[in-house]
C-alpha positions, 0 to 999 in steps of 0.5 A: 639604581638599587634601593637598599631596604631600611635597617629593621628597627627593634620591635620592642623600644621602650621609653618613659612618657611623662603625663601630668604627675605620672611616669608612663612606660611605653613600647613601640610594640604597643604595650603600655605599662601602669602609670607610676608616680616615680620614675624609678618604678616606671623604669623597672616596669619598662626594664621588665618588659624589655627583658621579657623580649631581650632574647629577640630584639632588645639591644643591651645598651637599651637595657643598660639604660633602663636599669640605671637610675635617675641620679636626681631621684632618691633611692627607694630603699632610703 
């Protein structure tokens, strides 16, 4: 029986973690962004990190999710 190698996961999968009042952007590569009060700003920082490595291993779907805002959060331009 032949054992197949697992499918390699991208080295940079970013997410947002809530720590108390703050949103903290994190990546599977070990990068941790600055704690932010609003999800929109934390999402921008995570998106920027993802875009920095987009040429290597970030999927377009993951970047699309990071770019889309949270409909429950007010627009920072308002």
